[in-house]
C-alpha positions, 0 to 999 in steps of 0.5 A: 500499499505504502509503495501504491500510495509513493505511486499516486504522489509522485506522479501528481508532483510530476502532473504539477510541474506542467503548470501553465500552457504553451503557444504554438504554431504548427504546419506552416502558414507560408502555404495555408496549413499552419494551426495557431494554439493555446493549449492550456487556459492562460491567466495573467494579473493586471498590473495596469489599468487601459485596455487588455489588445494584446498577448505580448510573446518575448523573444518569440524569433530568434531574430526579426526578419525585417518586416512585421507580417500579421494575419487575421484569424478566424473564431474566437477565444473565451475570455474571463475577467475575474471569472466572468465572461468577456467578450473580447473578439479575436483578431489575429497574429503578429510574427514580430515587431520591427522596432521597440514600441513601449514594451515590447522588442523586435523579436517579441510576437503577439495575439491580439484581440479586441481590448478589453477593459481593465485595472490592477487587480484584475485577472484575465483568462484566456481559455485554451483554443485554436486557429488555422492560420490563411496562409501568408508568405512572408511569416518570419520561420522562426515563429513556426514551433511551441512557444513557452516562454515570458508572456505579458498582456498590452493595450495597442502601444505595446505598454505591459498591463498585467504582470509577467506570467513564464509560460511552460511546455506542455508535455506530449501525451508519450512523456505521460507514458512513458511516466507512466509504464517506469511506474508500472516497473517499479512496481512490478520489480518492487512486489517480485522482490518481495 
């Protein structure tokens, strides 16, 4: 019985280490087969009054490609302000800035949406969602893949409106399978010795 409870505790610890979401662009946006995803809910703590219009991805690309390419996305994400659903239409994604704009640097990308009025102490949650990315030939190829860095909410002028949230990579299902097989192996081995 001790082994079983130890394995359950170990599994809970392993799963709790994946606290937040990852953001990803898969496929190829250049040919219209790209998918933009927020894999799990992301909650931000608001630090300044104003309008929340962007989720900024710090260091989204290794290097700015010299052009800012944005594309509109069809669909919606569910937003909650202080736990209450709020209206915010999703508009699109930008691969990188060309120059510094307030708190946004040339290697930052962002997801833009219609503004939500916020004040310090509010929490803004963006629920998991995904969108097909229409064909955009000039999209920075560095933006394709998973993102698990720092994100924050900004207004349309690029001014931060939230504290920075650290996103952790969401493990692949195969990682859970490997962990599960390892746990079963430990149980079988210990029972064989008893």
